[in-house]
PDB file of N, CA, C and O in Angstrom:
ATOM      1  N   MET A   1     165.910 110.039 163.924  1.00  0.00           N
ATOM      2  CA  MET A   1     165.707 110.806 162.676  1.00  0.00           C
ATOM      3  C   MET A   1     166.138 109.696 161.336  1.00  0.00           C
ATOM      4  O   MET A   1     166.979 108.803 161.447  1.00  0.00           O
ATOM      5  N   ILE A   2     165.493 109.943 160.314  1.00  0.00           N
ATOM      6  CA  ILE A   2     165.712 108.817 159.138  1.00  0.00           C
ATOM      7  C   ILE A   2     166.622 109.288 158.194  1.00  0.00           C
ATOM      8  O   ILE A   2     167.283 108.523 157.491  1.00  0.00           O
ATOM      9  N   GLY A   3     166.718 110.870 158.117  1.00  0.00           N
ATOM     10  CA  GLY A   3     167.687 111.751 157.284  1.00  0.00           C
ATOM     11  C   GLY A   3     168.870 111.725 157.677  1.00  0.00           C
ATOM     12  O   GLY A   3     169.181 111.037 158.649  1.00  0.00           O
ATOM     13  N   GLY A   4     169.731 112.439 157.031  1.00  0.00           N
ATOM     14  CA  GLY A   4     171.338 112.689 157.230  1.00  0.00           C
ATOM     15  C   GLY A   4     171.808 111.639 156.442  1.00  0.00           C
ATOM     16  O   GLY A   4     171.204 110.762 155.824  1.00  0.00           O
ATOM     17  N   LYS A   5     173.702 112.035 156.652  1.00  0.00           N
ATOM     18  CA  LYS A   5     174.376 111.397 155.785  1.00  0.00           C
ATOM     19  C   LYS A   5     174.713 109.884 156.469  1.00  0.00           C
ATOM     20  O   LYS A   5     174.865 109.685 157.675  1.00  0.00           O
ATOM     21  N   TYR A   6     174.782 108.981 155.515  1.00  0.00           N
ATOM     22  CA  TYR A   6     175.019 107.665 156.017  1.00  0.00           C
ATOM     23  C   TYR A   6     176.706 107.454 155.272  1.00  0.00           C
ATOM     24  O   TYR A   6     177.059 107.518 154.094  1.00  0.00           O
ATOM     25  N   ILE A   7     177.190 107.286 156.057  1.00  0.00           N
ATOM     26  CA  ILE A   7     179.015 106.983 155.356  1.00  0.00           C
ATOM     27  C   ILE A   7     179.324 105.479 156.152  1.00  0.00           C
ATOM     28  O   ILE A   7     179.426 105.384 157.375  1.00  0.00           O
ATOM     29  N   GLY A   8     179.423 104.572 155.392  1.00  0.00           N
ATOM     30  CA  GLY A   8     179.761 103.309 155.949  1.00  0.00           C
ATOM     31  C   GLY A   8     178.725 102.729 156.395  1.00  0.00           C
ATOM     32  O   GLY A   8     177.618 103.164 156.081  1.00  0.00           O
ATOM     33  N   GLU A   9     178.864 101.596 157.242  1.00  0.00           N
ATOM     34  CA  GLU A   9     177.572 100.690 157.690  1.00  0.00           C
ATOM     35  C   GLU A   9     176.950 101.098 158.883  1.00  0.00           C
ATOM     36  O   GLU A   9     177.434 100.826 159.982  1.00  0.00           O
ATOM     37  N   ILE A  10     175.919 101.726 158.738  1.00  0.00           N
ATOM     38  CA  ILE A  10     175.345 102.388 159.601  1.00  0.00           C
ATOM     39  C   ILE A  10     173.776 101.987 159.861  1.00  0.00           C
ATOM     40  O   ILE A  10     172.932 101.994 158.965  1.00  0.00           O
ATOM     41  N   ILE A  11     173.543 101.669 161.103  1.00  0.00           N
ATOM     42  CA  ILE A  11     172.196 101.399 161.678  1.00  0.00           C
ATOM     43  C   ILE A  11     171.746 101.856 162.329  1.00  0.00           C
ATOM     44  O   ILE A  11     172.271 101.847 163.443  1.00  0.00           O
ATOM     45  N   ARG A  12     170.367 102.646 162.145  1.00  0.00           N
ATOM     46  CA  ARG A  12     169.720 103.345 162.764  1.00  0.00           C
ATOM     47  C   ARG A  12     168.123 103.040 163.264  1.00  0.00           C
ATOM     48  O   ARG A  12     167.175 103.087 162.481  1.00  0.00           O
ATOM     49  N   GLU A  13     168.009 102.747 164.583  1.00  0.00           N
ATOM     50  CA  GLU A  13     166.395 102.389 164.614  1.00  0.00           C
ATOM     51  C   GLU A  13     165.769 103.396 165.269  1.00  0.00           C
ATOM     52  O   GLU A  13     166.381 104.200 165.972  1.00  0.00           O
ATOM     53  N   GLY A  14     163.997 103.428 165.006  1.00  0.00           N
ATOM     54  CA  GLY A  14     163.303 104.136 165.537  1.00  0.00           C
ATOM     55  C   GLY A  14     162.258 103.945 164.891  1.00  0.00           C
ATOM     56  O   GLY A  14     162.150 102.948 164.176  1.00  0.00           O
ATOM     57  N   TYR A  15     161.335 104.800 165.001  1.00  0.00           N
ATOM     58  CA  TYR A  15     160.090 104.968 164.033  1.00  0.00           C
ATOM     59  C   TYR A  15     159.638 105.918 163.437  1.00  0.00           C
ATOM     60  O   TYR A  15     159.683 107.092 163.807  1.00  0.00           O
ATOM     61  N   ILE A  16     159.048 105.390 162.220  1.00  0.00           N
ATOM     62  CA  ILE A  16     158.389 106.339 161.206  1.00  0.00           C
ATOM     63  C   ILE A  16     156.928 106.503 161.001  1.00  0.00           C
ATOM     64  O   ILE A  16     156.126 105.589 160.810  1.00  0.00           O
ATOM     65  N   TYR A  17     156.651 107.899 161.070  1.00  0.00           N
ATOM     66  CA  TYR A  17     155.276 107.935 161.434  1.00  0.00           C
ATOM     67  C   TYR A  17     154.575 108.506 159.948  1.00  0.00           C
ATOM     68  O   TYR A  17     155.286 109.156 159.182  1.00  0.00           O
ATOM     69  N   PHE A  18     153.211 108.230 159.622  1.00  0.00           N
ATOM     70  CA  PHE A  18     152.613 108.331 158.370  1.00  0.00           C
ATOM     71  C   PHE A  18     151.413 109.226 158.627  1.00  0.00           C
ATOM     72  O   PHE A  18     150.548 108.828 159.407  1.00  0.00           O
ATOM     73  N   VAL A  19     151.322 110.147 158.161  1.00  0.00           N
ATOM     74  CA  VAL A  19     149.767 111.228 157.804  1.00  0.00           C
ATOM     75  C   VAL A  19     149.041 110.350 157.097  1.00  0.00           C
ATOM     76  O   VAL A  19     149.588 109.978 156.059  1.00  0.00           O
ATOM     77  N   LEU A  20     148.115 109.957 157.299  1.00  0.00           N
ATOM     78  CA  LEU A  20     146.880 109.227 156.277  1.00  0.00           C
ATOM     79  C   LEU A  20     146.157 110.528 156.031  1.00  0.00           C
ATOM     80  O   LEU A  20     146.106 111.593 156.648  1.00  0.00           O
ATOM     81  N   ASP A  21     145.485 109.965 154.647  1.00  0.00           N
ATOM     82  CA  ASP A  21     144.317 110.842 153.943  1.00  0.00           C
ATOM     83  C   ASP A  21     143.015 110.200 154.044  1.00  0.00           C
ATOM     84  O   ASP A  21     142.025 110.825 153.663  1.00  0.00           O
ATOM     85  N   SER A  22     142.884 108.801 154.603  1.00  0.00           N
ATOM     86  CA  SER A  22     142.042 108.309 154.710  1.00  0.00           C
ATOM     87  C   SER A  22     141.885 107.617 155.958  1.00  0.00           C
ATOM     88  O   SER A  22     142.600 108.227 156.753  1.00  0.00           O
ATOM     89  N   GLU A  23     141.249 106.540 156.619  1.00  0.00           N
ATOM     90  CA  GLU A  23     141.032 105.710 157.684  1.00  0.00           C
ATOM     91  C   GLU A  23     141.934 104.756 157.443  1.00  0.00           C
ATOM     92  O   GLU A  23     142.120 104.117 156.407  1.00  0.00           O
ATOM     93  N   ALA A  24     142.608 104.691 158.713  1.00  0.00           N
ATOM     94  CA  ALA A  24     143.782 103.489 158.535  1.00  0.00           C
ATOM     95  C   ALA A  24     143.323 101.935 158.111  1.00  0.00           C
ATOM     96  O   ALA A  24     143.996 101.065 157.559  1.00  0.00           O
ATOM     97  N   GLU A  25     142.027 101.903 158.537  1.00  0.00           N
ATOM     98  CA  GLU A  25     141.247 100.300 158.005  1.00  0.00           C
ATOM     99  C   GLU A  25     141.292 100.295 156.347  1.00  0.00           C
ATOM    100  O   GLU A  25     141.523  99.279 155.692  1.00  0.00           O
ATOM    101  N   GLU A  26     141.037 101.571 155.796  1.00  0.00           N
ATOM    102  CA  GLU A  26     140.996 101.290 154.446  1.00  0.00           C
ATOM    103  C   GLU A  26     142.343 101.010 153.888  1.00  0.00           C
ATOM    104  O   GLU A  26     142.440 100.519 152.764  1.00  0.00           O
ATOM    105  N   ILE A  27     143.119 101.219 154.420  1.00  0.00           N
ATOM    106  CA  ILE A  27     144.306 100.928 153.858  1.00  0.00           C
ATOM    107  C   ILE A  27     145.193  99.427 153.907  1.00  0.00           C
ATOM    108  O   ILE A  27     145.693  98.944 154.923  1.00  0.00           O
ATOM    109  N   THR A  28     145.234  98.897 152.651  1.00  0.00           N
ATOM    110  CA  THR A  28     145.685  97.477 152.601  1.00  0.00           C
ATOM    111  C   THR A  28     147.000  97.227 152.028  1.00  0.00           C
ATOM    112  O   THR A  28     147.394  96.071 151.876  1.00  0.00           O
ATOM    113  N   SER A  29     147.704  98.235 151.700  1.00  0.00           N
ATOM    114  CA  SER A  29     149.294  97.820 151.496  1.00  0.00           C
ATOM    115  C   SER A  29     149.834  99.174 150.854  1.00  0.00           C
ATOM    116  O   SER A  29     149.055  99.869 150.204  1.00  0.00           O
ATOM    117  N   LEU A  30     151.309  99.595 151.051  1.00  0.00           N
ATOM    118  CA  LEU A  30     151.865 100.509 150.807  1.00  0.00           C
ATOM    119  C   LEU A  30     153.106 100.443 150.269  1.00  0.00           C
ATOM    120  O   LEU A  30     153.593  99.324 150.436  1.00  0.00           O
ATOM    121  N   LYS A  31     153.558 100.928 149.897  1.00  0.00           N
ATOM    122  CA  LYS A  31     155.138 100.945 148.922  1.00  0.00           C
ATOM    123  C   LYS A  31     155.873 101.968 149.687  1.00  0.00           C
ATOM    124  O   LYS A  31     155.621 103.172 149.657  1.00  0.00           O
ATOM    125  N   TYR A  32     156.981 101.286 150.508  1.00  0.00           N
ATOM    126  CA  TYR A  32     158.223 102.508 151.021  1.00  0.00           C
ATOM    127  C   TYR A  32     159.094 102.294 150.162  1.00  0.00           C
ATOM    128  O   TYR A  32     159.415 101.174 149.763  1.00  0.00           O
ATOM    129  N   VAL A  33     159.750 103.772 149.644  1.00  0.00           N
ATOM    130  CA  VAL A  33     161.100 103.930 148.741  1.00  0.00           C
ATOM    131  C   VAL A  33     161.743 104.534 149.690  1.00  0.00           C
ATOM    132  O   VAL A  33     161.308 105.277 150.569  1.00  0.00           O
ATOM    133  N   ILE A  34     163.511 103.943 149.329  1.00  0.00           N
ATOM    134  CA  ILE A  34     164.847 104.815 150.074  1.00  0.00           C
ATOM    135  C   ILE A  34     165.110 105.352 148.743  1.00  0.00           C
ATOM    136  O   ILE A  34     164.817 104.696 147.743  1.00  0.00           O
ATOM    137  N   SER A  35     165.599 106.410 148.678  1.00  0.00           N
ATOM    138  CA  SER A  35     166.260 106.579 147.891  1.00  0.00           C
ATOM    139  C   SER A  35     167.927 106.111 147.966  1.00  0.00           C
ATOM    140  O   SER A  35     168.554 105.941 149.012  1.00  0.00           O
ATOM    141  N   GLY A  36     168.498 105.942 146.474  1.00  0.00           N
ATOM    142  CA  GLY A  36     169.651 105.588 146.382  1.00  0.00           C
ATOM    143  C   GLY A  36     170.776 106.288 146.842  1.00  0.00           C
ATOM    144  O   GLY A  36     170.637 107.440 147.253  1.00  0.00           O
ATOM    145  N   PRO A  37     171.748 105.803 146.828  1.00  0.00           N
ATOM    146  CA  PRO A  37     172.675 107.071 147.500  1.00  0.00           C
ATOM    147  C   PRO A  37     173.367 107.884 146.511  1.00  0.00           C
ATOM    148  O   PRO A  37     173.588 107.398 145.402  1.00  0.00           O
ATOM    149  N   ILE A  38     173.757 109.150 146.812  1.00  0.00           N
ATOM    150  CA  ILE A  38     174.435 110.275 145.729  1.00  0.00           C
ATOM    151  C   ILE A  38     175.773 110.837 146.228  1.00  0.00           C
ATOM    152  O   ILE A  38     176.203 110.968 147.374  1.00  0.00           O
ATOM    153  N   ASP A  39     176.225 111.086 145.215  1.00  0.00           N
ATOM    154  CA  ASP A  39     177.589 111.765 145.741  1.00  0.00           C
ATOM    155  C   ASP A  39     177.897 113.294 146.073  1.00  0.00           C
ATOM    156  O   ASP A  39     176.983 113.799 145.421  1.00  0.00           O
ATOM    157  N   LEU A  40     178.433 114.148 146.530  1.00  0.00           N
ATOM    158  CA  LEU A  40     178.442 115.524 146.890  1.00  0.00           C
ATOM    159  C   LEU A  40     177.794 116.238 145.439  1.00  0.00           C
ATOM    160  O   LEU A  40     176.974 117.155 145.498  1.00  0.00           O
ATOM    161  N   ASP A  41     178.210 115.766 144.368  1.00  0.00           N
ATOM    162  CA  ASP A  41     177.477 116.529 143.290  1.00  0.00           C
ATOM    163  C   ASP A  41     176.171 116.292 142.722  1.00  0.00           C
ATOM    164  O   ASP A  41     175.715 116.618 141.626  1.00  0.00           O
ATOM    165  N   GLY A  42     175.576 115.553 143.848  1.00  0.00           N
ATOM    166  CA  GLY A  42     174.290 114.649 143.431  1.00  0.00           C
ATOM    167  C   GLY A  42     173.943 113.856 142.292  1.00  0.00           C
ATOM    168  O   GLY A  42     172.825 113.738 141.791  1.00  0.00           O
ATOM    169  N   ASN A  43     175.194 113.237 141.874  1.00  0.00           N
ATOM    170  CA  ASN A  43     174.915 111.917 141.141  1.00  0.00           C
ATOM    171  C   ASN A  43     175.045 110.699 141.971  1.00  0.00           C
ATOM    172  O   ASN A  43     175.751 110.472 142.954  1.00  0.00           O
ATOM    173  N   LYS A  44     173.889 109.718 141.107  1.00  0.00           N
ATOM    174  CA  LYS A  44     173.321 108.698 141.721  1.00  0.00           C
ATOM    175  C   LYS A  44     174.663 107.885 141.693  1.00  0.00           C
ATOM    176  O   LYS A  44     175.402 107.714 140.723  1.00  0.00           O
ATOM    177  N   LEU A  45     174.834 107.351 143.181  1.00  0.00           N
ATOM    178  CA  LEU A  45     175.570 106.134 143.106  1.00  0.00           C
ATOM    179  C   LEU A  45     175.007 104.586 142.999  1.00  0.00           C
ATOM    180  O   LEU A  45     175.600 103.536 142.754  1.00  0.00           O
ATOM    181  N   GLY A  46     173.787 104.836 143.249  1.00  0.00           N
ATOM    182  CA  GLY A  46     173.299 103.278 143.205  1.00  0.00           C
ATOM    183  C   GLY A  46     171.486 103.332 143.416  1.00  0.00           C
ATOM    184  O   GLY A  46     170.835 104.336 143.702  1.00  0.00           O
ATOM    185  N   GLU A  47     171.009 102.077 143.201  1.00  0.00           N
ATOM    186  CA  GLU A  47     169.627 102.056 143.076  1.00  0.00           C
ATOM    187  C   GLU A  47     168.825 102.770 144.097  1.00  0.00           C
ATOM    188  O   GLU A  47     169.352 103.161 145.138  1.00  0.00           O
ATOM    189  N   ASP A  48     167.321 102.990 143.787  1.00  0.00           N
ATOM    190  CA  ASP A  48     166.652 102.804 144.957  1.00  0.00           C
ATOM    191  C   ASP A  48     165.983 101.686 145.530  1.00  0.00           C
ATOM    192  O   ASP A  48     165.604 100.801 144.762  1.00  0.00           O
ATOM    193  N   LEU A  49     165.731 101.556 147.000  1.00  0.00           N
ATOM    194  CA  LEU A  49     165.159 100.291 147.315  1.00  0.00           C
ATOM    195  C   LEU A  49     163.545 100.377 147.677  1.00  0.00           C
ATOM    196  O   LEU A  49     163.078 101.056 148.592  1.00  0.00           O
ATOM    197  N   THR A  50     163.015  99.788 147.030  1.00  0.00           N
ATOM    198  CA  THR A  50     161.392  99.898 147.279  1.00  0.00           C
ATOM    199  C   THR A  50     160.699  98.395 147.809  1.00  0.00           C
ATOM    200  O   THR A  50     160.641  97.323 147.206  1.00  0.00           O
ATOM    201  N   PHE A  51     160.331  98.670 148.829  1.00  0.00           N
ATOM    202  CA  PHE A  51     159.275  97.607 149.825  1.00  0.00           C
ATOM    203  C   PHE A  51     158.128  97.858 149.375  1.00  0.00           C
ATOM    204  O   PHE A  51     157.744  99.025 149.463  1.00  0.00           O
ATOM    205  N   ASP A  52     157.245  96.852 148.763  1.00  0.00           N
ATOM    206  CA  ASP A  52     155.733  96.523 148.626  1.00  0.00           C
ATOM    207  C   ASP A  52     155.318  95.675 149.819  1.00  0.00           C
ATOM    208  O   ASP A  52     155.545  94.471 149.939  1.00  0.00           O
ATOM    209  N   LEU A  53     154.747  96.375 150.595  1.00  0.00           N
ATOM    210  CA  LEU A  53     154.106  96.005 151.884  1.00  0.00           C
ATOM    211  C   LEU A  53     152.694  95.632 151.603  1.00  0.00           C
ATOM    212  O   LEU A  53     152.035  96.226 150.750  1.00  0.00           O
ATOM    213  N   SER A  54     152.101  94.387 152.505  1.00  0.00           N
ATOM    214  CA  SER A  54     150.743  94.037 152.491  1.00  0.00           C
ATOM    215  C   SER A  54     150.480  94.016 154.034  1.00  0.00           C
ATOM    216  O   SER A  54     151.028  93.408 154.953  1.00  0.00           O
ATOM    217  N   LEU A  55     149.360  94.970 153.977  1.00  0.00           N
ATOM    218  CA  LEU A  55     148.751  94.907 155.313  1.00  0.00           C
ATOM    219  C   LEU A  55     147.687  94.526 155.686  1.00  0.00           C
ATOM    220  O   LEU A  55     146.863  95.122 156.380  1.00  0.00           O
ATOM    221  N   ASP A  56     147.637  93.270 155.142  1.00  0.00           N
ATOM    222  CA  ASP A  56     146.232  92.133 155.430  1.00  0.00           C
ATOM    223  C   ASP A  56     146.423  91.318 156.376  1.00  0.00           C
ATOM    224  O   ASP A  56     145.552  90.499 156.670  1.00  0.00           O
TER     225      ASP A  56
END
């Protein structure tokens, strides 16, 4: 499970599955965004992390 609360240094391992709108062979890159942390009031505490991945 990717979601949930992460308090402190948390390491989670697992798999992420993507539902594709096209054939997998047609995809050459993807952008994966991890939302930054928020407090209990919904205020952002940090920046989002963005990973640009090339599948070539």
